[in-house]
FIDO-579152 format. One record per residue (C-alpha): x, y, z; residue number from 0. Coordinates in steps of 0.1 Angstrom, whole numbers. Example, Ala and Ser with C-alpha at 12.3 -4.5 7.8 and 13.67 -1.06 7.14 Angstrom:
residues 2
123_-45_78_0
137_-11_71_1
END
This chain:
residues 340
-422_304_1672_0
-403_291_1641_1
-420_295_1608_2
-410_269_1582_3
-422_267_1546_4
-418_233_1529_5
-413_228_1492_6
-410_196_1473_7
-394_195_1438_8
-412_171_1415_9
-413_166_1378_10
-449_159_1368_11
-436_134_1342_12
-425_111_1370_13
-459_98_1378_14
-446_67_1395_15
-436_89_1425_16
-470_103_1433_17
-478_76_1459_18
-445_83_1476_19
-452_120_1476_20
-486_114_1493_21
-468_93_1519_22
-443_122_1525_23
-472_147_1530_24
-490_124_1555_25
-458_117_1574_26
-447_153_1577_27
-481_165_1588_28
-473_200_1575_29
-484_218_1543_30
-460_211_1514_31
-459_231_1482_32
-452_209_1452_33
-428_229_1431_34
-427_220_1394_35
-392_206_1386_36
-373_210_1353_37
-378_180_1331_38
-344_175_1315_39
-357_158_1284_40
-376_190_1275_41
-345_212_1278_42
-333_233_1250_43
-304_246_1270_44
-292_276_1249_45
-327_291_1249_46
-338_280_1284_47
-308_293_1303_48
-310_327_1287_49
-347_334_1283_50
-362_316_1313_51
-338_310_1342_52
-315_340_1343_53
-335_367_1326_54
-339_387_1358_55
-302_389_1367_56
-292_425_1376_57
-266_445_1395_58
-239_437_1369_59
-238_401_1379_60
-222_377_1356_61
-237_343_1349_62
-217_314_1334_63
-230_281_1321_64
-201_257_1316_65
-217_225_1326_66
-204_192_1311_67
-225_167_1330_68
-225_129_1325_69
-263_131_1324_70
-288_157_1314_71
-307_150_1345_72
-280_167_1365_73
-287_199_1346_74
-324_195_1352_75
-318_190_1389_76
-296_221_1391_77
-321_242_1373_78
-350_230_1394_79
-331_241_1426_80
-321_274_1409_81
-358_281_1401_82
-369_274_1436_83
-341_295_1452_84
-351_323_1428_85
-387_320_1440_86
-377_323_1476_87
-355_353_1468_88
-384_370_1450_89
-406_364_1481_90
-381_380_1504_91
-376_409_1480_92
-414_414_1483_93
-412_412_1521_94
-427_378_1522_95
-414_351_1547_96
-382_372_1554_97
-379_359_1589_98
-389_324_1580_99
-371_293_1570_100
-375_271_1539_101
-370_233_1535_102
-364_221_1500_103
-372_184_1494_104
-366_164_1463_105
-393_138_1455_106
-369_109_1464_107
-366_121_1500_108
-376_98_1529_109
-376_104_1567_110
-391_92_1599_111
-420_108_1618_112
-414_139_1639_113
-392_156_1613_114
-408_190_1617_115
-400_190_1654_116
-364_180_1647_117
-360_209_1623_118
-374_233_1649_119
-349_220_1674_120
-321_226_1649_121
-331_262_1642_122
-336_269_1679_123
-302_255_1688_124
-285_278_1663_125
-305_308_1673_126
-297_303_1710_127
-260_303_1702_128
-262_331_1676_129
-248_310_1649_130
-256_322_1614_131
-260_299_1584_132
-272_299_1548_133
-280_263_1542_134
-280_230_1561_135
-279_195_1546_136
-305_175_1565_137
-290_144_1549_138
-262_133_1525_139
-255_102_1504_140
-220_99_1519_141
-204_104_1553_142
-193_140_1559_143
-189_152_1594_144
-166_182_1601_145
-161_201_1633_146
-189_203_1658_147
-211_234_1660_148
-238_227_1685_149
-262_198_1692_150
-263_175_1661_151
-250_202_1638_152
-216_201_1622_153
-194_220_1597_154
-188_203_1564_155
-155_186_1561_156
-136_204_1534_157
-117_173_1524_158
-148_152_1518_159
-176_157_1492_160
-212_161_1503_161
-235_144_1479_162
-272_148_1478_163
-297_177_1478_164
-327_156_1487_165
-333_177_1519_166
-320_212_1525_167
-328_237_1552_168
-325_273_1540_169
-324_306_1560_170
-346_330_1540_171
-327_361_1553_172
-296_348_1536_173
-312_336_1504_174
-294_362_1483_175
-260_346_1492_176
-273_312_1481_177
-287_326_1449_178
-253_343_1441_179
-234_311_1448_180
-253_291_1422_181
-253_316_1393_182
-222_299_1379_183
-235_266_1364_184
-203_246_1366_185
-211_213_1382_186
-238_193_1400_187
-258_214_1425_188
-245_196_1456_189
-209_200_1444_190
-215_237_1438_191
-229_242_1473_192
-199_224_1487_193
-174_244_1467_194
-191_277_1477_195
-190_267_1513_196
-153_257_1511_197
-145_290_1495_198
-164_310_1521_199
-190_323_1496_200
-217_309_1518_201
-221_290_1550_202
-233_254_1550_203
-237_229_1578_204
-248_192_1580_205
-269_173_1604_206
-254_141_1619_207
-269_116_1622_208
-289_125_1591_209
-326_132_1597_210
-334_126_1560_211
-323_101_1535_212
-328_93_1498_213
-353_66_1489_214
-335_36_1475_215
-340_30_1438_216
-352_66_1431_217
-318_81_1424_218
-316_72_1387_219
-347_93_1377_220
-330_125_1387_221
-295_119_1376_222
-296_96_1346_223
-319_113_1321_224
-303_122_1287_225
-313_147_1261_226
-314_129_1227_227
-284_109_1238_228
-262_140_1233_229
-235_154_1256_230
-238_191_1265_231
-210_216_1263_232
-225_251_1264_233
-211_284_1276_234
-235_313_1284_235
-222_347_1295_236
-248_372_1306_237
-240_407_1316_238
-268_429_1327_239
-258_466_1328_240
-279_496_1339_241
-298_500_1307_242
-285_475_1282_243
-284_437_1284_244
-255_420_1266_245
-262_383_1260_246
-235_362_1244_247
-236_324_1239_248
-206_305_1226_249
-194_270_1228_250
-158_280_1228_251
-145_292_1262_252
-119_320_1264_253
-95_307_1290_254
-81_342_1295_255
-114_359_1304_256
-129_329_1322_257
-101_318_1346_258
-125_319_1375_259
-148_294_1358_260
-118_271_1349_261
-105_273_1385_262
-139_261_1398_263
-139_232_1374_264
-104_222_1383_265
-111_224_1420_266
-141_202_1415_267
-125_176_1392_268
-116_153_1421_269
-152_155_1435_270
-167_148_1400_271
-144_118_1395_272
-153_104_1429_273
-190_109_1421_274
-186_91_1388_275
-168_62_1406_276
-197_60_1431_277
-222_60_1403_278
-204_32_1385_279
-201_13_1417_280
-239_16_1422_281
-245_5_1387_282
-222_-25_1390_283
-238_-34_1424_284
-273_-33_1408_285
-260_-55_1379_286
-245_-80_1404_287
-278_-80_1423_288
-298_-87_1391_289
-273_-114_1381_290
-277_-131_1415_291
-315_-129_1412_292
-314_-145_1378_293
-290_-172_1391_294
-314_-179_1420_295
-343_-180_1396_296
-325_-205_1374_297
-316_-226_1404_298
-351_-226_1416_299
-364_-236_1382_300
-339_-264_1380_301
-349_-276_1415_302
-385_-276_1405_303
-377_-294_1372_304
-356_-320_1391_305
-383_-324_1417_306
-409_-330_1390_307
-386_-355_1372_308
-381_-374_1405_309
-418_-375_1411_310
-424_-388_1376_311
-397_-415_1381_312
-412_-426_1414_313
-446_-427_1399_314
-433_-449_1370_315
-416_-472_1394_316
-447_-475_1414_317
-467_-484_1383_318
-441_-510_1373_319
-442_-525_1408_320
-480_-526_1408_321
-479_-544_1374_322
-454_-569_1387_323
-476_-576_1418_324
-507_-580_1396_325
-488_-604_1373_326
-476_-625_1403_327
-512_-626_1416_328
-525_-639_1383_329
-498_-665_1381_330
-507_-677_1416_331
-543_-679_1406_332
-535_-699_1375_333
-514_-724_1396_334
-543_-729_1420_335
-567_-737_1392_336
-542_-762_1377_337
-538_-780_1411_338
-576_-783_1414_339
END
């Protein structure tokens, strides 16, 4: 029997999504734990990163925060996933759900009925062939299909980005590798997972055809929030030794000591550029759709106005004709009287 724990990341400030979340719960027919997401507009990054999100880092691990996102919501999305991965890690460290699997949803996910059974099939197919994994993308916003593994499971294509973290399947036994792979906050969470898979820091697969998608029109709430309209350029270096914790925050990056961080950024530059292009294309597409709607509305209004004007003209003509007929009748009557 496969034990699967479902989580759904949701910012309580996004009240408009509550109805959609209820639909998700009814459709899945499995218990879902609503996990409180990080609301980007409330972030004070220098303080939050150090005091809240990475305060329990140990084993001489180094954490870097060198995130220069287009939108603060991208940081909030990353931190929400980080917090949930940390929760799953703490559960396994406490011998909870070690042999289980976790599914991480974002509140913009959508899927068809029977998803739980499909996920069970995915896990069974991998177990039967003794294929290990850390994380599986149950859906993506773009086409990414690498070499075939088994059934409907594929490797990620290293030459193509894999966008979207709206539905992820996680193997709890390997949660430590996932946690370590996202300690370096350098780019969007999906790009970070993809990079760590490409560099063999973790193993990620993808399901094709996708069994989960992102609900149309919900993307902007996650990615396009800003914090006071400001861009963020923050570097946090945390080193936790045996007895002393050395915390250093600096906005200037030492390129000699942080070459690994810079290499990650350079390797992700193309993915980030492609993502920005896709975002701009979506924005332009939405603008074109809105323009077409406005044009159609104006055309409709003009048609209604012209129709009203035509009706008025016809009514006026009918009135004139009726007056002419009445006038002719009166003249005929007058002639008859004269003849008599």
